[in-house]
TIBATOR-522021 format. One record per residue: residue in three letters; residue number from 1; y, z, x of N, C-alpha, C, CB in turn. Coordinates in nm, 4 decimals, always signed. Glycine has a CB too. Example, Ala and Ser with C-alpha at 12.3 -4.5 7.8 and 13.67 -1.06 7.14 Angstrom:
! TIBATOR-522021
 resn resi      nc2      nc3      nc1     cac2     cac3     cac1      cc2      cc3      cc1     cbc2     cbc3     cbc1
  ALA    1  -0.5690  +0.7800  +1.3190  -0.4500  +0.7800  +1.2300  -0.3300  +0.7800  +1.3200  -0.4473  +0.9046  +1.1308
  SER    2  -0.2250  +0.7080  +1.2850  -0.1060  +0.7140  +1.3670  +0.0030  +0.7870  +1.2900  -0.0598  +0.5725  +1.4084
! end
This chain:
! TIBATOR-522021
 resn resi      nc2      nc3      nc1     cac2     cac3     cac1      cc2      cc3      cc1     cbc2     cbc3     cbc1
  UNK    1  +4.0284  -0.7667  +1.5204  +4.1551  -0.7416  +1.4550  +4.1341  -0.7401  +1.3042  +4.2600  -0.8475  +1.4952
  UNK    2  +4.1877  -0.6418  +1.2334  +4.1747  -0.6360  +1.0886  +4.2389  -0.7575  +1.0217  +4.2375  -0.5078  +1.0355
  UNK    3  +4.1893  -0.7913  +0.9050  +4.2382  -0.9086  +0.8331  +4.3629  -0.8767  +0.7535  +4.1308  -0.9628  +0.7410
  UNK    4  +4.4550  -0.9708  +0.7514  +4.5732  -0.9599  +0.6668  +4.5769  -1.0824  +0.5771  +4.7045  -0.9475  +0.7517
  UNK    5  +4.6312  -1.0653  +0.4612  +4.6425  -1.1769  +0.3672  +4.7890  -1.2103  +0.3492  +4.5763  -1.1433  +0.2305
  UNK    6  +4.8226  -1.3341  +0.3657  +4.9604  -1.3773  +0.3479  +4.9819  -1.4205  +0.2035  +4.9951  -1.4923  +0.4450
  UNK    7  +5.0922  -1.3808  +0.1492  +5.1236  -1.4145  +0.0115  +5.2744  -1.4219  -0.0022  +5.0632  -1.3112  -0.0876
  UNK    8  +5.3206  -1.5032  -0.0935  +5.4644  -1.5117  -0.1151  +5.5121  -1.3997  -0.2076  +5.5017  -1.6487  -0.1736
  UNK    9  +5.4206  -1.3381  -0.2807  +5.4568  -1.2308  -0.3734  +5.4636  -1.0967  -0.3013  +5.3562  -1.2235  -0.4891
  UNK   10  +5.5561  -1.0128  -0.3425  +5.5691  -0.8781  -0.2886  +5.4768  -0.7882  -0.3692  +5.7180  -0.8272  -0.2936
  UNK   11  +5.3833  -0.7242  -0.3032  +5.2835  -0.6451  -0.3733  +5.2977  -0.4977  -0.3380  +5.1426  -0.6947  -0.3400
  UNK   12  +5.2953  -0.4120  -0.4383  +5.2990  -0.2675  -0.4178  +5.1567  -0.2137  -0.4068  +5.3752  -0.1973  -0.5331
  UNK   13  +5.1433  -0.0946  -0.3495  +5.0111  -0.0353  -0.3284  +4.9420  +0.0021  -0.4593  +5.0232  +0.0875  -0.2408
  UNK   14  +5.0152  +0.0514  -0.5576  +4.9548  +0.1034  -0.6807  +4.8785  -0.0029  -0.7598  +5.0619  +0.1637  -0.7683
  UNK   15  +4.9392  -0.1154  -0.7967  +4.8614  -0.2122  -0.8741  +4.7439  -0.2701  -0.7946  +4.9518  -0.3251  -0.9211
  UNK   16  +4.7604  -0.2813  -0.6628  +4.6519  -0.3351  -0.5814  +4.5347  -0.2368  -0.5765  +4.7018  -0.3662  -0.4389
  UNK   17  +4.5615  -0.1085  -0.5568  +4.4551  -0.0072  -0.5550  +4.3868  +0.0008  -0.6916  +4.5125  +0.1313  -0.5154
  UNK   18  +4.4644  -0.0091  -0.7970  +4.4077  -0.0052  -0.9333  +4.3163  -0.1259  -0.9554  +4.5213  -0.0031  -1.0408
  UNK   19  +4.3604  -0.2447  -0.9110  +4.2813  -0.3666  -0.9264  +4.1487  -0.3565  -0.8502  +4.3614  -0.4884  -0.8775
  UNK   20  +4.1525  -0.3076  -0.7269  +4.0324  -0.3003  -0.6445  +3.9352  -0.1922  -0.6915  +4.0706  -0.2749  -0.5006
  UNK   21  +3.9890  -0.0779  -0.7333  +3.9044  +0.0374  -0.7643  +3.8619  +0.0465  -0.9103  +3.9758  +0.1624  -0.7270
  UNK   22  +3.9415  -0.0087  -0.9993  +3.9155  +0.0065  -1.1423  +3.9676  +0.1384  -1.1976  +3.7676  -0.0043  -1.1689
  UNK   23  +4.0311  +0.2193  -1.1144  +4.0876  +0.3468  -1.1596  +4.2123  +0.3178  -1.2427  +4.1217  +0.4403  -1.0382
  UNK   24  +4.2114  +0.3629  -1.3656  +4.3195  +0.3324  -1.4586  +4.4244  +0.4436  -1.4600  +4.2637  +0.3110  -1.5993
  UNK   25  +4.5012  +0.4481  -1.3517  +4.6141  +0.5408  -1.3407  +4.7370  +0.4561  -1.3138  +4.5919  +0.6490  -1.2268
  UNK   26  +4.8482  +0.4924  -1.3754  +4.9723  +0.4170  -1.3640  +5.0816  +0.5082  -1.3125  +5.0123  +0.3548  -1.4993
  UNK   27  +5.1889  +0.4499  -1.2649  +5.3008  +0.5275  -1.2118  +5.2970  +0.5311  -1.0607  +5.2991  +0.6694  -1.2673
  UNK   28  +5.3981  +0.5924  -1.0019  +5.4099  +0.6004  -0.8570  +5.2864  +0.6639  -0.7948  +5.5340  +0.6793  -0.8184
  UNK   29  +5.2577  +0.6238  -0.6728  +5.1419  +0.6767  -0.6000  +5.1467  +0.8289  -0.5910  +5.1353  +0.6163  -0.4594
  UNK   30  +5.2657  +0.8855  -0.5792  +5.2771  +1.0313  -0.5653  +5.2256  +1.1063  -0.6877  +5.4215  +1.0697  -0.5400
  UNK   31  +5.2102  +1.0365  -0.8012  +5.1634  +1.1016  -0.9240  +5.0133  +1.0868  -0.9463  +5.2369  +1.0452  -1.0427
  UNK   32  +4.9465  +1.0049  -0.8672  +4.8049  +0.9750  -0.8921  +4.7163  +1.0976  -0.8822  +4.7563  +0.8707  -0.7950
  UNK   33  +4.7380  +1.1826  -0.7845  +4.6504  +1.2981  -0.7656  +4.6525  +1.3871  -0.8898  +4.6930  +1.3787  -0.6408
  UNK   34  +4.7708  +1.4183  -0.9367  +4.7833  +1.5013  -1.0564  +4.7293  +1.4338  -1.1806  +4.9267  +1.5383  -1.0783
  UNK   35  +4.7552  +1.3044  -1.1951  +4.7061  +1.2321  -1.3124  +4.5535  +1.2232  -1.3161  +4.7652  +1.0926  -1.3153
  UNK   36  +4.4909  +1.2232  -1.1991  +4.3445  +1.2115  -1.1921  +4.2736  +1.3390  -1.2365  +4.3020  +1.1768  -1.0505
  UNK   37  +4.3432  +1.4532  -1.2311  +4.2812  +1.5815  -1.2676  +4.2252  +1.5749  -1.4094  +4.3837  +1.6974  -1.2560
  UNK   38  +4.0975  +1.6057  -1.4226  +4.0324  +1.6057  -1.5523  +3.9912  +1.4688  -1.6030  +4.1211  +1.6679  -1.6503
  UNK   39  +4.0326  +1.3646  -1.5325  +4.0017  +1.2285  -1.5745  +3.9047  +1.1611  -1.4768  +4.1306  +1.1463  -1.5863
  UNK   40  +3.9237  +1.1864  -1.3489  +3.8386  +1.1333  -1.2427  +3.8036  +1.2477  -1.1479  +3.9093  +1.0158  -1.1661
  UNK   41  +3.6895  +1.2367  -1.0842  +3.6542  +1.3353  -0.9821  +3.7454  +1.3152  -0.8618  +3.5035  +1.3232  -0.9409
  UNK   42  +3.7807  +1.4251  -0.7980  +3.8635  +1.4217  -0.6776  +3.7943  +1.5029  -0.5704  +4.0070  +1.4763  -0.7049
  UNK   43  +3.8200  +1.4683  -0.4462  +3.7582  +1.5436  -0.3386  +3.8208  +1.5129  -0.2042  +3.6110  +1.5153  -0.3337
  UNK   44  +3.7580  +1.5684  -0.1010  +3.8126  +1.5567  +0.0342  +3.7244  +1.4749  +0.1272  +3.8333  +1.6934  +0.0926
  UNK   45  +3.6224  +1.4105  +0.0754  +3.5337  +1.3275  +0.1575  +3.5497  +1.1812  +0.1179  +3.3855  +1.3722  +0.1420
  UNK   46  +3.5670  +1.0947  +0.2163  +3.5812  +0.9526  +0.1837  +3.4511  +0.8944  +0.1303  +3.6265  +0.8743  +0.3066
  UNK   47  +3.4650  +0.7948  +0.0482  +3.3502  +0.7265  -0.0106  +3.3938  +0.5830  -0.0385  +3.2994  +0.7990  -0.1424
  UNK   48  +3.3075  +0.4882  -0.0117  +3.3379  +0.3486  -0.0417  +3.3706  +0.3368  -0.1905  +3.2186  +0.2550  -0.0028
  UNK   49  +3.4812  +0.2681  -0.2197  +3.5231  +0.2492  -0.3578  +3.6210  +0.3536  -0.4077  +3.4046  +0.2485  -0.4455
  UNK   50  +3.6403  +0.4604  -0.3318  +3.7355  +0.5644  -0.3709  +3.8776  +0.5202  -0.3351  +3.7012  +0.6997  -0.3017
  UNK   51  +3.9751  +0.5905  -0.3884  +4.1146  +0.5672  -0.3530  +4.1643  +0.6869  -0.2732  +4.2025  +0.5438  -0.4802
  UNK   52  +4.2147  +0.6584  -0.1531  +4.2759  +0.7611  -0.0673  +4.4189  +0.7807  -0.1170  +4.2730  +0.7197  +0.0869
  UNK   53  +4.4563  +0.9067  -0.1440  +4.5876  +0.9366  -0.1999  +4.6715  +1.0115  -0.0960  +4.5744  +1.0198  -0.3307
  UNK   54  +4.7792  +0.9472  -0.0523  +4.8701  +1.0035  +0.0463  +4.9766  +1.0872  -0.0236  +4.9353  +0.8921  +0.1308
  UNK   55  +5.0129  +1.1980  +0.0379  +5.1233  +1.2786  -0.0126  +5.2550  +1.2130  +0.0285  +5.1148  +1.4250  +0.0406
  UNK   56  +5.3592  +1.2312  -0.0502  +5.4899  +1.1846  -0.0038  +5.5222  +1.2523  +0.1306  +5.6015  +1.2152  -0.1105
  UNK   57  +5.5763  +1.1753  +0.2223  +5.6023  +1.2277  +0.3568  +5.7087  +1.1417  +0.4236  +5.4718  +1.2307  +0.4426
  UNK   58  +5.8064  +1.2058  +0.4818  +5.9134  +1.1375  +0.5533  +5.9767  +1.0308  +0.4642  +5.8601  +1.0745  +0.6836
  UNK   59  +5.9800  +0.9060  +0.5133  +6.0450  +0.8006  +0.4351  +5.9523  +0.7404  +0.3285  +6.0940  +0.6906  +0.5280
  UNK   60  +5.8314  +0.7925  +0.3147  +5.7374  +0.7459  +0.2123  +5.7451  +0.8431  +0.0942  +5.5898  +0.7363  +0.2692
  UNK   61  +5.8576  +0.8442  +0.0277  +5.8839  +0.9419  -0.0778  +5.8013  +0.9208  -0.2046  +6.0286  +0.9386  -0.1130
  UNK   62  +5.7520  +0.7996  -0.2258  +5.6739  +0.7719  -0.3459  +5.5240  +0.7844  -0.3222  +5.7057  +0.6336  -0.3971
  UNK   63  +5.4849  +0.8266  -0.2014  +5.3436  +0.8370  -0.1692  +5.2834  +0.7006  -0.1415  +5.2685  +0.9052  -0.2819
  UNK   64  +5.1522  +0.6966  -0.1323  +5.0805  +0.5715  -0.1066  +4.9370  +0.5898  -0.1537  +5.0858  +0.5317  +0.0457
  UNK   65  +4.8750  +0.4828  -0.1994  +4.7334  +0.4827  -0.2331  +4.6677  +0.3641  -0.1647  +4.7119  +0.4774  -0.3871
  UNK   66  +4.5417  +0.3838  -0.1230  +4.4681  +0.2791  -0.0527  +4.3215  +0.2853  -0.0933  +4.4834  +0.2936  +0.1012
  UNK   67  +4.2607  +0.1711  -0.1055  +4.1198  +0.1578  -0.1433  +4.0322  +0.1741  -0.0194  +4.0933  +0.0203  -0.2116
  UNK   68  +3.9301  +0.2580  -0.0277  +3.8371  +0.2771  +0.0837  +3.7320  +0.1662  +0.0749  +3.7701  +0.4210  +0.0800
  UNK   69  +3.7412  +0.0713  +0.1679  +3.6487  -0.0422  +0.1654  +3.5217  -0.0167  +0.2455  +3.7175  -0.1654  +0.2184
  UNK   70  +3.5250  +0.0821  +0.3369  +3.4058  +0.1141  +0.4149  +3.4228  +0.2507  +0.4806  +3.3788  +0.0050  +0.5219
  UNK   71  +3.3142  +0.3255  +0.4854  +3.3115  +0.4503  +0.5617  +3.2353  +0.4206  +0.6901  +3.2446  +0.5693  +0.4797
  UNK   72  +3.3015  +0.4376  +0.8025  +3.2407  +0.4076  +0.9326  +3.1619  +0.5287  +0.9831  +3.3494  +0.3669  +1.0359
  UNK   73  +3.2279  +0.6449  +0.9854  +3.1641  +0.7694  +1.0274  +3.2425  +0.8847  +0.9668  +3.1575  +0.7811  +1.1838
  UNK   74  +3.2144  +1.0067  +1.0084  +3.2758  +1.1237  +0.9445  +3.4273  +1.1319  +0.9664  +3.2109  +1.2500  +0.9967
  UNK   75  +3.4813  +1.0534  +1.0588  +3.6252  +1.0579  +1.0847  +3.6929  +0.9222  +1.0775  +3.6500  +1.1176  +1.2190
  UNK   76  +3.6204  +0.8180  +1.0396  +3.6802  +0.6849  +1.0390  +3.6406  +0.6089  +0.9127  +3.6378  +0.6062  +1.1642
  UNK   77  +3.7403  +0.5472  +0.8494  +3.7165  +0.4595  +0.7349  +3.7934  +0.3297  +0.7564  +3.7592  +0.5281  +0.6009
  UNK   78  +3.7625  +0.2332  +0.6743  +3.8432  +0.1109  +0.6668  +3.9082  +0.1090  +0.5291  +3.7559  -0.0194  +0.6917
  UNK   79  +4.0370  +0.0751  +0.5283  +4.1147  +0.0705  +0.4055  +4.1545  -0.0724  +0.3730  +4.2386  +0.1589  +0.4169
  UNK   80  +4.1648  -0.1006  +0.2451  +4.2265  -0.2233  +0.1975  +4.3422  -0.1771  +0.1106  +4.1241  -0.3171  +0.1181
  UNK   81  +4.4622  -0.2212  +0.1471  +4.5807  -0.1723  +0.0760  +4.6961  -0.2710  +0.0869  +4.6235  -0.0357  +0.1307
  UNK   82  +4.8029  -0.2410  +0.0172  +4.9200  -0.3280  +0.0145  +5.0460  -0.2481  +0.0469  +4.9336  -0.3966  -0.1230
  UNK   83  +5.1432  -0.3198  +0.1012  +5.2764  -0.2657  +0.1275  +5.2751  -0.1492  +0.2263  +5.3395  -0.2210  -0.0017
  UNK   84  +5.1974  -0.1643  +0.3331  +5.1951  -0.0622  +0.4380  +5.2682  -0.1130  +0.5607  +5.0502  -0.0232  +0.4740
  UNK   85  +5.2150  -0.2161  +0.6227  +5.2740  -0.2725  +0.7443  +5.3728  -0.3829  +0.7116  +5.1653  -0.3260  +0.8366
  UNK   86  +5.4667  -0.4018  +0.8006  +5.5509  -0.5203  +0.7951  +5.4723  -0.6302  +0.8665  +5.6940  -0.4958  +0.8616
  UNK   87  +5.4524  -0.7420  +0.7995  +5.3752  -0.8530  +0.8553  +5.4635  -0.9767  +0.8540  +5.2424  -0.8773  +0.7750
  UNK   88  +5.4812  -1.0370  +0.9700  +5.5699  -1.1528  +0.9846  +5.7086  -1.1244  +0.9271  +5.5089  -1.2754  +0.9156
  UNK   89  +5.7574  -1.0034  +0.9533  +5.8918  -0.9655  +0.9108  +5.9060  -0.9293  +0.7645  +5.9838  -1.0746  +0.9405
  UNK   90  +5.7934  -0.9195  +0.6913  +5.8006  -0.8905  +0.5482  +5.7110  -0.7748  +0.5097  +5.7631  -1.0128  +0.4677
  UNK   91  +5.7594  -0.6939  +0.4179  +5.6776  -0.5871  +0.3593  +5.6112  -0.6434  +0.2335  +5.7645  -0.4587  +0.3259
  UNK   92  +5.5279  -0.5614  +0.1682  +5.4641  -0.6035  +0.0440  +5.3439  -0.6935  +0.0640  +5.5629  -0.6731  -0.0414
  UNK   93  +5.2827  -0.6861  +0.1804  +5.1672  -0.7701  +0.2124  +5.0369  -0.6923  +0.1921  +5.1765  -0.8220  +0.3578
  UNK   94  +4.9274  -0.7651  +0.1773  +4.7937  -0.7053  +0.1700  +4.7379  -0.6924  +0.3114  +4.6981  -0.7909  +0.0801
  UNK   95  +4.6616  -0.5859  +0.3334  +4.5849  -0.5704  +0.4564  +4.4435  -0.5321  +0.4157  +4.6488  -0.4626  +0.5526
  UNK   96  +4.3455  -0.5987  +0.4766  +4.2060  -0.5744  +0.4403  +4.1303  -0.5133  +0.5571  +4.1382  -0.7045  +0.3955
  UNK   97  +4.0538  -0.4105  +0.5250  +3.9619  -0.3476  +0.6207  +4.0301  -0.2990  +0.7480  +3.8532  -0.4445  +0.6573
  UNK   98  +4.1435  -0.2323  +0.7330  +4.2132  -0.1754  +0.8478  +4.1653  -0.0321  +0.8709  +4.3670  -0.1790  +0.8265
  UNK   99  +4.1536  +0.0102  +0.9955  +4.1018  +0.1442  +1.0226  +4.2025  +0.2551  +0.9918  +4.0596  +0.1537  +1.1667
  UNK  100  +4.1473  +0.3666  +0.9490  +4.2218  +0.4916  +0.9339  +4.1311  +0.6006  +0.9890  +4.2635  +0.5196  +0.7822
  UNK  101  +4.1910  +0.6922  +1.0645  +4.1127  +0.7986  +1.1283  +4.1642  +0.9348  +1.0839  +4.1185  +0.7864  +1.2827
  UNK  102  +4.0703  +1.0200  +1.0483  +4.1014  +1.1588  +1.0138  +4.1495  +1.2283  +1.1401  +3.9770  +1.2327  +0.9521
  UNK  103  +4.2715  +1.2791  +1.1386  +4.3262  +1.3509  +1.2535  +4.3503  +1.4977  +1.2214  +4.4561  +1.2860  +1.2995
  UNK  104  +4.2937  +1.5429  +1.1109  +4.3098  +1.6832  +1.0741  +4.2299  +1.7697  +1.1721  +4.2634  +1.7083  +0.9267
  UNK  105  +4.2820  +1.8858  +1.2085  +4.2122  +1.9693  +1.3060  +4.0773  +2.0213  +1.2573  +4.2987  +2.0851  +1.3432
  UNK  106  +4.0568  +2.0290  +1.1267  +3.9311  +2.0815  +1.0718  +3.8409  +1.9737  +1.0137  +3.9607  +2.1833  +0.9654
  UNK  107  +3.8687  +1.8482  +1.0445  +3.7902  +1.7367  +0.9917  +3.7771  +1.7461  +0.8395  +3.6509  +1.7338  +1.0569
  UNK  108  +3.8901  +1.7702  +0.7732  +3.8884  +1.7838  +0.6274  +3.9676  +1.6734  +0.5563  +3.9440  +1.9191  +0.5883
  UNK  109  +4.0031  +1.5710  +0.6290  +4.0760  +1.4576  +0.5737  +4.2070  +1.4984  +0.5075  +3.9896  +1.3852  +0.4742
  UNK  110  +4.2753  +1.5940  +0.5664  +4.4071  +1.6329  +0.5155  +4.5194  +1.5572  +0.5851  +4.4278  +1.7828  +0.5326
  UNK  111  +4.4870  +1.4813  +0.6923  +4.5865  +1.3995  +0.7628  +4.5153  +1.2829  +0.8313  +4.6662  +1.4849  +0.8672
  UNK  112  +4.5806  +1.1657  +0.8278  +4.5220  +1.0462  +0.8886  +4.6261  +0.9685  +0.9686  +4.4604  +0.9562  +0.7808
  UNK  113  +4.5755  +0.8887  +1.0608  +4.6556  +0.7846  +1.1261  +4.5984  +0.6517  +1.0773  +4.6518  +0.7964  +1.2864
  UNK  114  +4.6875  +0.5575  +1.0462  +4.6470  +0.4314  +0.9851  +4.6945  +0.3145  +1.0722  +4.7039  +0.4194  +0.8407
  UNK  115  +4.6120  +0.2121  +1.0821  +4.6432  +0.0899  +1.1548  +4.7772  +0.0348  +1.1096  +4.5328  -0.0146  +1.1351
  UNK  116  +4.8579  -0.0046  +1.2070  +4.9876  -0.0632  +1.1765  +4.9933  -0.2020  +1.2385  +5.1040  +0.0265  +1.2286
  UNK  117  +5.0114  -0.3030  +1.1570  +5.0015  -0.4424  +1.1990  +5.0975  -0.4773  +1.3135  +5.0283  -0.5328  +1.0811
  UNK  118  +5.2212  -0.4332  +1.3059  +5.3206  -0.4704  +1.4064  +5.2817  -0.4307  +1.5474  +5.4519  -0.4084  +1.3727
  UNK  119  +5.2195  -0.3157  +1.5606  +5.1804  -0.2686  +1.6938  +5.0360  -0.3034  +1.7283  +5.1998  -0.1188  +1.7031
  UNK  120  +4.9616  -0.3554  +1.6303  +4.8186  -0.3856  +1.6481  +4.7434  -0.2631  +1.7001  +4.7999  -0.5045  +1.7453
  UNK  121  +4.7785  -0.1495  +1.6437  +4.7203  -0.0209  +1.6828  +4.7472  +0.0787  +1.5709  +4.7792  +0.0302  +1.8195
  UNK  122  +4.6831  +0.1938  +1.5790  +4.7150  +0.2959  +1.4786  +4.8594  +0.3413  +1.4958  +4.6182  +0.4172  +1.4897
  UNK  123  +4.9241  +0.3671  +1.3842  +5.0594  +0.4201  +1.3910  +5.0579  +0.5607  +1.4487  +5.1248  +0.4198  +1.2523
  UNK  124  +5.1721  +0.6080  +1.4910  +5.1816  +0.7385  +1.5538  +5.1960  +0.8547  +1.4581  +5.2945  +0.7393  +1.6457
  UNK  125  +5.2231  +0.8266  +1.3309  +5.2447  +0.9331  +1.2340  +5.1126  +0.9861  +1.1801  +5.3318  +0.8837  +1.1194
  UNK  126  +5.1056  +1.1167  +1.1659  +4.9924  +1.1818  +1.0985  +5.0336  +1.1960  +0.9525  +4.9556  +1.3237  +1.1642
  UNK  127  +4.9768  +1.1115  +0.8662  +5.0135  +1.1087  +0.7249  +4.9307  +1.2101  +0.6471  +4.9944  +0.9674  +0.6664
  UNK  128  +4.9945  +1.3011  +0.5737  +4.9187  +1.4002  +0.4956  +4.8570  +1.3378  +0.3705  +5.0098  +1.5175  +0.4557
  UNK  129  +4.7368  +1.3847  +0.3367  +4.6647  +1.3354  +0.2198  +4.6436  +1.4454  +0.1174  +4.5309  +1.2767  +0.2611
  UNK  130  +4.6382  +1.4038  -0.0098  +4.5859  +1.4912  -0.1143  +4.4342  +1.4894  -0.1053  +4.6347  +1.4467  -0.2564
  UNK  131  +4.3768  +1.3692  -0.0916  +4.2326  +1.3521  -0.0863  +4.1943  +1.2179  -0.1445  +4.1614  +1.4650  -0.1609
  UNK  132  +4.0785  +1.2152  -0.2108  +4.0216  +1.0912  -0.2624  +3.9939  +1.1032  -0.4117  +3.8928  +1.0553  -0.1870
  UNK  133  +4.0221  +0.9960  -0.4830  +3.9861  +0.9855  -0.6242  +3.8668  +0.8910  -0.6290  +4.1077  +0.9336  -0.7143
  UNK  134  +3.7600  +0.9360  -0.6961  +3.6359  +0.8597  -0.6993  +3.6296  +0.7757  -0.8260  +3.5141  +0.9532  -0.6906
  UNK  135  +3.6176  +0.6453  -0.8084  +3.6216  +0.5508  -0.9200  +3.5062  +0.5694  -1.0171  +3.6207  +0.4099  -0.8679
  UNK  136  +3.3889  +0.6066  -0.9655  +3.2724  +0.6197  -1.0536  +3.2660  +0.7554  -1.1213  +3.1452  +0.5963  -0.9753
  UNK  137  +3.3682  +0.8366  -1.1027  +3.3736  +0.9647  -1.1715  +3.3179  +1.0824  -1.0950  +3.3025  +0.9539  -1.2972
  UNK  138  +3.2444  +1.0590  -0.9868  +3.1910  +1.1723  -0.9120  +3.1693  +1.1356  -0.7652  +3.0595  +1.2205  -0.9748
  UNK  139  +3.1949  +1.2291  -0.6795  +3.1735  +1.2024  -0.5373  +3.0252  +1.1985  -0.5049  +3.2433  +1.3083  -0.4515
  UNK  140  +2.9898  +1.1209  -0.4052  +2.8525  +1.1225  -0.3569  +2.8339  +1.2494  -0.2746  +2.8196  +0.9943  -0.2726
  UNK  141  +2.7171  +1.3077  -0.2851  +2.6895  +1.4275  -0.2060  +2.6691  +1.3858  -0.0618  +2.5649  +1.5042  -0.2600
  UNK  142  +2.7399  +1.4513  +0.0265  +2.7287  +1.4234  +0.1686  +2.7050  +1.5539  +0.2410  +2.8551  +1.3519  +0.2226
  UNK  143  +2.6313  +1.5480  +0.3514  +2.6124  +1.6714  +0.4266  +2.7467  +1.7233  +0.4761  +2.5163  +1.6492  +0.5447
  UNK  144  +2.7580  +1.8517  +0.4805  +2.8826  +1.9118  +0.5276  +2.9071  +1.8732  +0.6722  +2.8787  +2.0650  +0.5128
  UNK  145  +3.0294  +1.8337  +0.6997  +3.0664  +1.7984  +0.8366  +3.0940  +1.9272  +0.9144  +3.1912  +1.7035  +0.8388
  UNK  146  +3.0624  +1.9276  +1.0413  +3.0919  +2.0472  +1.1197  +3.2423  +2.0700  +1.1270  +3.0326  +2.0355  +1.2612
  UNK  147  +3.2811  +2.1931  +1.1191  +3.4220  +2.2287  +1.1297  +3.4603  +2.2354  +1.2759  +3.4514  +2.3628  +1.0592
  UNK  148  +3.5654  +2.1667  +1.3096  +3.6154  +2.1682  +1.4464  +3.7417  +2.2514  +1.4463  +3.6419  +2.0233  +1.5010
  UNK  149  +3.7413  +2.3571  +1.5195  +3.8583  +2.4443  +1.5250  +3.9221  +2.4333  +1.6619  +3.8202  +2.5911  +1.4939
  UNK  150  +4.0507  +2.4470  +1.6643  +4.1206  +2.4419  +1.7911  +4.2648  +2.4015  +1.7696  +4.0519  +2.3455  +1.8871
  UNK  151  +4.3391  +2.3917  +1.8763  +4.4811  +2.3581  +1.8628  +4.5000  +2.2130  +1.8186  +4.5544  +2.3824  +1.9953
  UNK  152  +4.6094  +2.1873  +1.7495  +4.6458  +2.0528  +1.7096  +4.7251  +1.9908  +1.8236  +4.7275  +2.0527  +1.5762
  UNK  153  +4.6877  +1.8711  +1.8631  +4.7550  +1.8046  +1.9747  +4.8786  +1.7296  +1.9264  +4.6589  +1.7080  +2.0455
  UNK  154  +4.9829  +1.7350  +2.0056  +5.1013  +1.6552  +1.9763  +5.0763  +1.5098  +2.0125  +5.2238  +1.7092  +2.0521
  UNK  155  +4.9989  +1.4853  +2.1156  +4.9623  +1.3517  +2.1598  +4.8141  +1.3302  +2.1321  +4.9945  +1.3315  +2.3106
  UNK  156  +4.7757  +1.2063  +2.1091  +4.6346  +1.1784  +2.0882  +4.5608  +1.1855  +2.2214  +4.6150  +1.0403  +2.0221
  UNK  157  +4.4341  +1.2191  +2.2135  +4.3517  +1.2280  +2.3334  +4.3059  +1.0890  +2.3763  +4.2304  +1.3196  +2.3092
  UNK  158  +4.2595  +1.0775  +2.4979  +4.2049  +0.9511  +2.5479  +4.0851  +0.9102  +2.4625  +4.1639  +0.9635  +2.6977
  UNK  159  +4.0027  +1.0085  +2.4230  +3.8860  +0.9810  +2.3393  +3.9286  +0.9198  +2.2053  +3.8052  +1.1104  +2.3158
  UNK  160  +4.0339  +0.9755  +2.1463  +4.0859  +0.9240  +2.0197  +4.1353  +0.7805  +2.0374  +4.1998  +1.0141  +1.9669
  UNK  161  +4.2155  +0.7566  +2.1416  +4.2677  +0.6232  +2.1666  +4.1559  +0.5233  +2.1931  +4.3640  +0.6257  +2.2838
  UNK  162  +4.0526  +0.5660  +2.2648  +3.9390  +0.4772  +2.2921  +3.8641  +0.4426  +2.1640  +3.8432  +0.5422  +2.3927
  UNK  163  +3.8575  +0.5377  +2.0701  +3.7901  +0.5112  +1.9428  +3.8611  +0.3994  +1.8663  +3.7845  +0.6393  +1.8571
  UNK  164  +3.9933  +0.3932  +1.8738  +4.0680  +0.2894  +1.8055  +4.0649  +0.1578  +1.8811  +4.2102  +0.3333  +1.7849
  UNK  165  +4.0364  +0.1604  +2.0114  +4.0369  +0.0394  +2.0930  +3.9418  -0.0659  +2.0387  +4.0004  +0.0727  +2.2361
  UNK  166  +3.8288  -0.0234  +1.9830  +3.7307  -0.1198  +1.9322  +3.7858  -0.2013  +1.8161  +3.6040  -0.0478  +1.8885
  UNK  167  +3.8886  -0.1526  +1.7479  +3.9445  -0.2238  +1.6345  +4.0491  -0.3262  +1.6750  +4.0042  -0.1266  +1.5382
  UNK  168  +4.1000  -0.3208  +1.7971  +4.2072  -0.4100  +1.8368  +4.1575  -0.5260  +1.9220  +4.3126  -0.3331  +1.9116
  UNK  169  +4.0282  -0.5399  +1.9348  +3.9732  -0.6510  +2.0154  +3.9647  -0.7765  +1.9355  +3.8359  -0.6168  +2.0696
! end
């Protein structure tokens, strides 16, 4: 089970991501991608230490940012972030090393599903991403991932669900 940190303070994602990454961008999460242009390298491949930037979507109108604490494989990372899940009936909590899986049909990290504490499983929403902001100024070179083409599923596959099962033990 991923680690959660209990705190009496209500914490937003932006100052927490800035503290962990050292990326000096201010303002709502939805503005980070644009603010990073010309100041930090941006890309579509996860890297430890980068900040994953979510696009505003549904009731997440201000966007979201999360620190990439580990890259597991080409479709799975662990995030450390704040104010995502409701924990013990409260929002504004920290979560450490929670899984997020690329669910984009082309394996391009344009959409993810993220661990949700209340259900102890990945949430059902496919959250759209802008991409990653690299704290050290440049992305690490990685071999190109194979492109997977095909229809987008409305429901997750058994293989996908089994991949997340290892995180809930």
